[in-house]
C-alpha positions in Angstrom: -135.6 -32.5 -39.3 -138.5 -32.7 -41.8 -139.4 -29.9 -44.8 -141.0 -27.0 -43.5 -143.7 -25.8 -46.4 -145.1 -22.4 -47.0 -147.6 -22.2 -49.9 -149.5 -19.2 -51.1 -152.7 -20.0 -53.3 -154.7 -18.1 -56.1 -158.3 -18.8 -56.5 -159.2 -15.9 -58.6 -162.9 -15.2 -59.7 -164.4 -17.9 -57.4 -167.3 -17.4 -54.6 -166.7 -18.0 -51.1 -168.6 -21.2 -51.1 -165.9 -22.5 -53.6 -163.2 -21.0 -51.6 -164.7 -22.8 -48.4 -165.0 -26.0 -50.1 -161.3 -25.7 -51.5 -159.9 -24.8 -48.0 -162.0 -27.5 -46.4 -160.1 -30.1 -48.8 -156.3 -28.7 -47.4 -157.7 -29.0 -43.9 -158.6 -32.2 -44.1 -155.4 -32.8 -45.7 -153.7 -31.5 -42.5 -152.8 -28.1 -43.9 -153.2 -25.3 -41.8 -153.8 -21.7 -42.5 -151.7 -18.8 -41.7 -155.0 -16.8 -40.3 -153.3 -13.4 -40.3 -152.2 -14.3 -43.7 -154.8 -14.3 -46.9 -153.8 -16.5 -49.4 -151.1 -18.3 -47.4 -150.7 -22.3 -45.5 -148.5 -23.8 -43.9 -147.7 -27.6 -44.5 -144.9 -30.1 -42.8 -143.6 -33.4 -43.5 -142.0 -36.3 -41.7 -138.6 -36.7 -41.8 -138.2 -39.6 -44.0 -140.2 -37.3 -47.0 -137.8 -36.5 -49.8 -138.4 -33.0 -51.3 -139.6 -34.2 -54.6 -142.1 -36.6 -52.6 -143.4 -33.5 -50.7 -143.8 -31.6 -53.7 -146.1 -34.6 -55.7 -147.9 -34.4 -51.9 -148.6 -30.5 -52.2 -149.7 -30.7 -55.9 -151.9 -33.9 -55.4 -153.3 -32.0 -52.4 -154.3 -28.8 -54.3 -155.6 -31.0 -57.5 -157.3 -32.6 -55.1 -159.3 -29.5 -53.8 -159.7 -28.1 -57.3 -161.6 -31.3 -58.5 -163.9 -31.4 -55.0 -164.5 -27.7 -54.7 -164.4 -27.2 -59.0 -162.9 -24.7 -58.8 -161.7 -23.7 -62.5 -158.3 -21.8 -61.8 -155.9 -22.4 -59.2 -152.3 -20.8 -58.6 -150.0 -20.9 -56.5 -146.4 -20.7 -54.5 -144.5 -23.2 -53.2 -141.6 -22.4 -50.3 -139.8 -25.2 -48.7 -137.1 -25.7 -46.3 -135.9 -27.5 -43.2 -136.7 -24.6 -40.7 -139.8 -23.5 -39.2 -142.3 -20.7 -41.6 -141.8 -17.5 -39.5 -145.4 -15.7 -39.3 -145.1 -12.4 -38.0 -146.4 -8.9 -37.3 -144.9 -5.3 -37.2 
């Protein structure tokens, strides 16, 4: 079972055009936006991808999105496990 990742992203002080471009890059890289949560994304990796490889890919994707969108500042947190990310409402 490959890694399942929850990523939260903060893009402070940017306009919606830059945010949309940033998000489009992540979607091109097969990230899945959690629609019910403002800044949360899910990413899944194949079984043969190591933890270090997954983190490297995530950071590369974020760097690409930052450069393409021209976002000035990107802050993020990554949580990774081998089980699916659980998203629920109360």
